[in-house]
Every structure is written in C-alpha cells, then in structure tokens.
C-alpha positions in Angstrom: 8.4 12.2 9.8 6.8 12.3 13.2 9.1 15.2 14.3 8.0 17.1 11.2 4.3 16.4 11.7 4.4 17.5 15.3 5.6 21.0 14.5 2.8 23.2 15.9 3.8 26.6 14.7 3.6 26.5 10.9 2.2 28.5 8.0 -0.9 26.7 6.6 -0.1 28.2 3.2 3.5 27.1 3.2 4.6 26.3 -0.4 1.0 26.3 -1.5 2.2 26.8 -5.1 3.1 23.2 -5.5 -0.6 22.1 -5.3 -1.8 22.9 -8.9 0.4 20.2 -10.3 -1.1 17.5 -8.1 -4.6 18.9 -8.5 -4.4 18.5 -12.2 -3.6 14.8 -11.8 -6.4 14.4 -9.3 -9.1 16.2 -11.3 -8.0 15.5 -14.9 -6.6 11.9 -14.5 -7.8 10.0 -11.4 -11.3 11.2 -11.3 -12.4 10.7 -14.9 -10.5 7.4 -15.2 -12.2 6.0 -12.1 -15.6 7.3 -13.4 -15.1 5.7 -16.7 -14.2 2.4 -15.1 -17.6 2.2 -13.4 -19.5 2.2 -16.7 -17.2 0.3 -19.0 -19.1 -2.6 -20.7 -16.2 -5.1 -20.6 -13.7 -4.4 -17.8 -10.1 -5.0 -18.8 -9.0 -6.3 -15.5 -9.9 -7.0 -11.8 -9.5 -3.3 -10.9 -12.0 -2.1 -13.4 -14.3 -5.0 -12.4 -14.2 -3.9 -8.8 -15.0 -0.3 -9.9 -18.0 -1.5 -11.8 -19.1 -3.7 -8.9 -19.0 -0.8 -6.5 -20.9 1.5 -8.9 -20.5 5.0 -9.9 -21.9 6.7 -6.8 -19.6 4.8 -4.4 -16.5 5.0 -6.4 -16.8 8.7 -7.0 -17.6 9.2 -3.3 -14.3 7.5 -2.4 -12.3 9.4 -5.1 -13.9 12.8 -4.2 -13.1 12.2 -0.5 -9.5 11.5 -1.4 -9.3 14.7 -3.4 -10.8 16.7 -0.6 -8.4 15.2 1.8 -5.5 16.4 -0.2 -6.5 19.9 0.7 -6.4 19.3 4.5 -3.8 21.3 6.4 -3.3 19.0 9.4 0.5 19.5 9.7 3.6 20.1 7.7 4.4 17.1 5.5 7.1 16.1 3.0 4.3 15.1 0.6 6.6 13.0 -1.7 8.0 10.4 0.8 8.0 7.3 -1.4 11.0 5.0 -1.0 12.8 6.6 -4.0 13.3 9.7 -1.8 14.7 7.9 1.2 18.5 7.4 1.2 20.1 4.9 3.5 23.6 4.6 4.8 26.0 2.7 2.6 26.8 -0.9 3.7 30.3 -1.4 5.1 31.4 -3.9 2.5 30.3 -5.0 -0.9 31.7 -8.5 -0.1 29.2 -9.1 2.7 25.4 -9.1 2.5 24.6 -6.7 5.4 21.1 -5.4 5.4 22.0 -2.0 6.7 24.9 0.3 7.3 26.7 0.2 10.7 24.7 3.0 12.2 21.4 2.5 10.2 21.3 6.1 9.2 18.6 7.2 6.7 17.9 10.6 5.1 14.6 11.9 3.6 15.5 14.0 0.6 13.7 15.9 -2.2 11.6 18.4 -0.2 10.3 20.5 -3.2 6.7 19.2 -2.7 6.6 19.8 1.1 3.5 21.7 2.3 0.8 21.8 4.9 -1.3 18.7 4.2 -3.1 15.6 5.3 -1.8 13.7 8.4 -1.5 10.3 6.8 0.1 11.1 3.4 3.8 10.8 4.3 3.6 7.4 6.0 1.1 6.1 3.4 3.4 7.0 0.5 6.3 5.4 2.3 4.4 2.1 2.6 3.3 2.0 -1.1 6.4 0.6 -2.8 7.1 -2.0 -0.1 3.5 -3.2 -0.4 3.9 -3.4 -4.2 7.1 -5.4 -3.7 5.2 -7.9 -1.6 2.8 -8.5 -4.5 5.8 -8.8 -7.0 7.5 -11.3 -4.8 4.3 -13.3 -4.6 4.0 -13.4 -8.4 7.6 -14.6 -8.5 7.0 -17.4 -5.9 9.4 -15.8 -3.4 7.5 -15.5 -0.2 10.6 -15.6 1.9 11.5 -12.2 0.4 8.5 -10.7 2.0 9.6 -11.3 5.6 11.7 -8.2 5.9 9.0 -6.1 4.1 6.3 -7.3 6.6 8.7 -6.3 9.4 9.3 -2.9 7.8 5.5 -2.2 7.4 4.7 -3.1 11.0 7.8 -1.3 12.4 7.0 1.9 10.5 3.4 2.0 11.5 4.0 1.0 15.1 6.9 3.4 15.7 5.1 6.3 14.1 1.9 5.8 16.0 4.0 5.4 19.2 5.5 8.8 18.6 2.0 10.3 18.0 0.8 8.7 21.3 3.8 10.1 23.2 2.9 13.5 21.9 -0.5 13.3 23.5 -2.7 12.0 20.7 -5.8 10.1 21.9 -6.8 6.6 20.8 -9.5 8.1 18.5 -6.9 10.4 17.0 -4.5 7.6 16.5 -7.2 5.5 14.8 -8.0 8.4 12.5 -4.3 8.8 11.6 -4.0 5.1 10.8 -7.0 5.2 8.6 -5.6 8.2 6.7 -2.3 6.4 6.3 -4.0 3.5 4.6 -6.0 5.8 2.3 -2.9 7.6 1.1 -1.0 4.3 0.5 -4.0 3.2 -1.6 -4.0 6.5 -3.4 -0.4 6.2 -4.5 -0.9 2.5 -5.6 -4.0 3.3 -7.6 -3.0 6.6 -9.2 0.8 6.5 -9.5 1.4 2.7 -10.1 -1.9 1.6 -11.8 -3.0 4.7 -13.8 0.3 6.4 -14.5 2.6 3.4 -14.4 5.2 5.5 -12.3 8.0 3.4 -10.9 6.6 0.2 -12.2 9.9 -0.7 -13.8 11.5 -1.0 -10.3 9.3 -3.8 -9.2 11.1 -7.2 -9.3 8.8 -8.9 -11.9 10.4 -10.9 -14.7 7.9 -11.0 -17.6 5.5 -8.7 -19.4 2.6 -10.9 -18.3 3.6 -10.6 -14.7 4.0 -6.9 -15.1 0.4 -6.7 -16.2 -0.8 -8.9 -13.3 1.3 -6.8 -10.9 -0.2 -3.5 -12.2 -3.7 -4.9 -11.8 -3.0 -6.3 -8.3 -1.6 -3.0 -7.0 -4.5 -1.1 -8.6 -7.1 -3.3 -7.0 -5.5 -3.2 -3.6 -5.1 0.5 -3.8 -8.8 1.0 -4.5 -9.6 -1.3 -1.5 -7.4 0.7 0.7 -9.1 3.9 -0.5 -12.5 2.4 0.3 -11.3 1.4 3.7 -10.2 4.9 4.4 -13.1 7.0 3.0 -16.2 4.7 3.0 -17.7 4.9 6.4 -20.3 2.3 5.5 -17.5 -0.1 4.8 -15.5 0.7 7.9 -17.5 2.7 10.5 -16.2 6.2 11.3 -15.6 5.3 14.9 -13.6 2.2 14.2 -10.6 1.8 16.5 -7.0 1.0 15.8 -7.5 -2.8 16.1 -10.4 -3.0 13.8 -8.7 -0.7 11.2 -5.4 -2.6 11.4 -7.2 -5.9 11.1 -8.9 -5.0 7.9 -5.7 -3.5 6.4 -3.8 -6.7 7.2 -6.6 -8.9 5.8 -6.8 -7.0 2.5 -3.0 -7.1 2.1 -2.6 -10.8 2.9 -5.4 -11.8 0.6 -3.8 -10.1 -2.3 -0.3 -11.4 -1.6 -1.6 -14.9 -1.3 -3.6 -14.5 -4.6 -0.3 -13.3 -6.2 1.3 -16.5 -5.0 -1.6 -18.5 -6.4 -0.9 -16.9 -9.8 2.7 -17.9 -9.5 1.7 -21.5 -8.8 -0.6 -21.4 -11.8 2.3 -20.1 -14.0 4.5 -22.9 -12.8 1.8 -25.6 -13.4 1.4 -24.4 -17.0 5.0 -25.2 -17.6 4.9 -28.7 -16.2 4.4 -31.8 -18.4 1.0 -33.4 -18.2 0.7 -36.0 -15.4 -0.7 -39.4 -16.0 -2.5 -40.2 -12.7 -6.0 -39.1 -12.1 -5.1 -36.9 -9.1 -2.2 -35.3 -10.9 -4.3 -34.9 -14.0 -6.0 -32.0 -12.2 -2.6 -30.3 -12.4 -2.9 -29.3 -8.8 -0.2 -30.3 -6.3 -0.7 -30.8 -2.6 2.5 -28.9 -1.9 1.3 -25.8 -3.8 -1.9 -25.6 -1.8 -0.2 -26.3 1.5 2.5 -23.8 0.8 0.0 -21.1 0.0 -2.0 -21.8 3.2 1.0 -22.0 5.3 2.3 -18.7 4.0 -1.1 -17.1 4.5 -1.2 -18.2 8.1 2.4 -17.0 8.6 1.6 -13.6 6.9 -1.5 -13.2 9.1 0.7 -13.9 12.2 3.5 -11.6 11.1 1.0 -8.8 10.2 -1.0 -9.5 13.4 -2.9 -6.9 15.2 -0.7 -4.6 17.2 -1.5 -1.4 18.9 0.5 1.4 20.4 -0.8 0.5 23.8 1.6 -2.3 24.6 -0.7 -4.9 23.2 -3.6 -4.1 25.5 
C-alpha cells in the first residue's frame, strides 16, 4: 500500500467513473440516516443516542467532512482494501495450526475501485474488520483471541508510517495521515457495518442478540473515530502522532472492555441465584478483576508508539 501511495506521477482523474456508486451511498444513505438519528425521539441504540447527544450541527459537520474527504486526490489508492480483498499464502499443512504460510506472502486483489483518493482510506479500511473482530471476541468472552489482532493493528500502522517517514514525510504530515486513517476506519464501521450490514455475517458472534450488540458497538466506535478525525474541537488540528494515537487507543480499548462487560452480564444471567449477600449482587470478583486486567493489558499492548524509535 505504501508503494502505491508513494507513486508521484499519476493521473488525478484515474478511474474516476467508479465514484458515482460510492457518492450515492454517501449522499443518499449515510448523510440522511445520520441526520435522522440526531432528531429521533427515542434512540434505538447507543449509536443513535450518541448522534443525538452530539446534535445535528456537529454530526453533519463530521459526515460532510468525511464526504468531502472522499473527493481528495492525495495519491493513488486501492480504495476497497478491506480484509476480504487481502489473500494470504496457504499454510503448509492442515494438520498443524500455523498462523501463516512459510514465506508470509499476501496479495491485495480486486482493484476495480482503485482511483486517486484520500491518503488514509486504504489503511483505514484494512483496520476496520480486525477492529470489529476485537469487539466480537469481547462479546464472546475471548480476550485471548484479540492478542494477535492488537499486534496486527499496531504492526500495520507502525510499518506504514515508517514507510511514509522514510519517503520524507514530516511529523506533521505523518500525524495528518494517521488521523485520516482513523477517520476512514470509522467510516467503514459506521456505513458498511452499522448502516448497510455488509460483512456482518463474518464476525464470530454466536447469537442474534450478540449480533445486535455487535452492530451497535461497531457503529458507535465508527462514529467516535469519525469525530476524532474530522472534529478539530475534539482533537486539535495540530495534534501530533502521540496524542492522536493515544485517543485512538483509548476509544478502542474502552469499547472492547465494554463488550467484555456485556459478555460477563450474559454469563451472569445464566447462573443460578446465589444465597450469600455478596453473591446476591450477581457480581463476581473474578469478572471485575478479569476485565480490569484485560483493560490494562490492552492499553499496554496498544501503547503509544511513534515512527521515531519511541522518542
């Protein structure tokens, strides 16, 4: 992706005919749905509640900024780089549980939507499904499954920004790229997952109730990422990499831990009523401790890192 984005001699109108399809989704689906959510009398979920709390003016400022950003022509982009379009090398043996093929090869496929576009869209889309999987694993009470996903998120962001730095990008430019990445990740979560329900069947959730919770969680987090990217009153326009990364990590960890809390609540509902006064609260010390320990571990794993060797 970095190699593609660093091509300097490109036609800014390359494959421009692919845009009307996406523009119709932005203008006819995302914008009116978000607008309606700000005025609904009884919000159906946390995502609509958040819209109403922010208010019409702010929500539409964020949505309109995202739509305007789609028309930027910063570089050549794949523009459809979600995980479904990334093929990985086959594992050597079906009898062993290797994580990758021997050489770790991967191929980015399905280039029909490629165009000149916004600098953060490709990496943002590549992050969207892994982030959704973190929420799904939280709802299933499987925090250990998120360790490799956290590693992927950090590795992708760090290695990409390192490539950009080596190409001569300044610290301010790197911070702007990171901010744009977060915005496009939020865009895919809010529009594709939450509004359109695209690819929701691939998330590892087990029940219809959890699917609804999952959809709401990814919608809310997507909106928060959009706000982080496009609301300069929320995150100043001159915010650096560290500050931007810290807010991204905080929002992600908060929602993953909340998903785990929901799982703990599901499990407690299935337990028989306890007789003691303490257990009568239906709250176990191990549940709370586990959530806090995982939150601390998640913050550590998703700790601040920069492309400047930690300085």
